BALOBA-1460 file (C-alpha; in Angstrom, 3 decimals):
// residues 70
<rec num="1" residu="x" x="129.241" y="93.218" z="172.609"/>
<rec num="2" residu="x" x="130.535" y="96.268" z="174.479"/>
<rec num="3" residu="x" x="128.558" y="99.469" z="174.534"/>
<rec num="4" residu="x" x="130.110" y="102.131" z="172.281"/>
<rec num="5" residu="x" x="131.398" y="105.318" z="173.902"/>
<rec num="6" residu="x" x="132.154" y="108.695" z="172.353"/>
<rec num="7" residu="x" x="135.885" y="109.096" z="171.699"/>
<rec num="8" residu="x" x="135.675" y="112.767" z="172.665"/>
<rec num="9" residu="x" x="133.448" y="113.036" z="175.761"/>
<rec num="10" residu="x" x="133.637" y="109.333" z="176.772"/>
<rec num="11" residu="x" x="129.868" y="109.174" z="177.393"/>
<rec num="12" residu="x" x="127.779" y="106.213" z="176.172"/>
<rec num="13" residu="x" x="127.000" y="106.551" z="172.486"/>
<rec num="14" residu="x" x="123.284" y="106.460" z="171.716"/>
<rec num="15" residu="x" x="123.458" y="108.366" z="168.430"/>
<rec num="16" residu="x" x="126.092" y="110.011" z="166.288"/>
<rec num="17" residu="x" x="128.612" y="108.792" z="163.755"/>
<rec num="18" residu="x" x="130.803" y="105.688" z="163.690"/>
<rec num="19" residu="x" x="134.148" y="105.864" z="161.891"/>
<rec num="20" residu="x" x="136.154" y="102.655" z="161.614"/>
<rec num="21" residu="x" x="134.318" y="101.226" z="164.625"/>
<rec num="22" residu="x" x="134.756" y="104.264" z="166.877"/>
<rec num="23" residu="x" x="131.987" y="106.735" z="167.637"/>
<rec num="24" residu="x" x="131.462" y="110.448" z="168.057"/>
<rec num="25" residu="x" x="128.187" y="111.389" z="169.742"/>
<rec num="26" residu="x" x="125.759" y="113.792" z="168.126"/>
<rec num="27" residu="x" x="126.468" y="116.472" z="170.726"/>
<rec num="28" residu="x" x="130.250" y="116.426" z="170.133"/>
<rec num="29" residu="x" x="129.727" y="116.241" z="166.381"/>
<rec num="30" residu="x" x="127.515" y="119.348" z="166.481"/>
<rec num="31" residu="x" x="129.969" y="121.253" z="168.691"/>
<rec num="32" residu="x" x="132.882" y="120.337" z="166.434"/>
<rec num="33" residu="x" x="131.083" y="121.401" z="163.264"/>
<rec num="34" residu="x" x="129.943" y="124.733" z="164.704"/>
<rec num="35" residu="x" x="133.125" y="125.710" z="166.583"/>
<rec num="36" residu="x" x="135.661" y="128.094" z="165.139"/>
<rec num="37" residu="x" x="139.087" y="126.738" z="164.249"/>
<rec num="38" residu="x" x="140.749" y="129.346" z="166.461"/>
<rec num="39" residu="x" x="139.209" y="128.024" z="169.695"/>
<rec num="40" residu="x" x="140.751" y="125.729" z="172.288"/>
<rec num="41" residu="x" x="137.701" y="123.491" z="172.036"/>
<rec num="42" residu="x" x="138.383" y="122.865" z="168.355"/>
<rec num="43" residu="x" x="142.023" y="121.982" z="169.158"/>
<rec num="44" residu="x" x="140.886" y="119.619" z="171.925"/>
<rec num="45" residu="x" x="138.475" y="117.843" z="169.565"/>
<rec num="46" residu="x" x="141.133" y="117.626" z="166.884"/>
<rec num="47" residu="x" x="143.607" y="116.072" z="169.335"/>
<rec num="48" residu="x" x="141.049" y="113.526" z="170.573"/>
<rec num="49" residu="x" x="140.253" y="112.487" z="166.994"/>
<rec num="50" residu="x" x="143.954" y="112.192" z="166.169"/>
<rec num="51" residu="x" x="144.612" y="110.005" z="169.205"/>
<rec num="52" residu="x" x="141.638" y="107.740" z="168.583"/>
<rec num="53" residu="x" x="141.277" y="107.527" z="164.804"/>
<rec num="54" residu="x" x="144.210" y="108.802" z="162.790"/>
<rec num="55" residu="x" x="146.869" y="106.636" z="164.427"/>
<rec num="56" residu="x" x="144.774" y="103.492" z="163.866"/>
<rec num="57" residu="x" x="144.111" y="104.448" z="160.257"/>
<rec num="58" residu="x" x="147.789" y="105.134" z="159.562"/>
<rec num="59" residu="x" x="148.827" y="101.860" z="161.189"/>
<rec num="60" residu="x" x="146.310" y="100.034" z="159.000"/>
<rec num="61" residu="x" x="147.503" y="101.800" z="155.857"/>
<rec num="62" residu="x" x="151.087" y="100.968" z="156.684"/>
<rec num="63" residu="x" x="150.249" y="97.275" z="157.011"/>
<rec num="64" residu="x" x="148.206" y="97.063" z="153.808"/>
<rec num="65" residu="x" x="150.330" y="99.322" z="151.596"/>
<rec num="66" residu="x" x="154.009" y="98.377" z="151.660"/>
<rec num="67" residu="x" x="154.892" y="101.336" z="149.395"/>
<rec num="68" residu="x" x="153.395" y="103.876" z="151.801"/>
<rec num="69" residu="x" x="156.014" y="105.553" z="153.998"/>
<rec num="70" residu="x" x="155.435" y="108.058" z="156.789"/>
């Protein structure tokens, strides 16, 4: 089994959250929760999550739900 890495900082994941098999380390999770929405850091985190989670989730929904259209 491969070692999990954080989808945001790409460091080895020792603690944090796992969403659909992909992890966000505790440090990135804390920074995301405490950062203001108007900051570049928040936008960066949002983009990383979109690239790593949302596209996979939407692809999965599309395959399982034939009535779902993007």
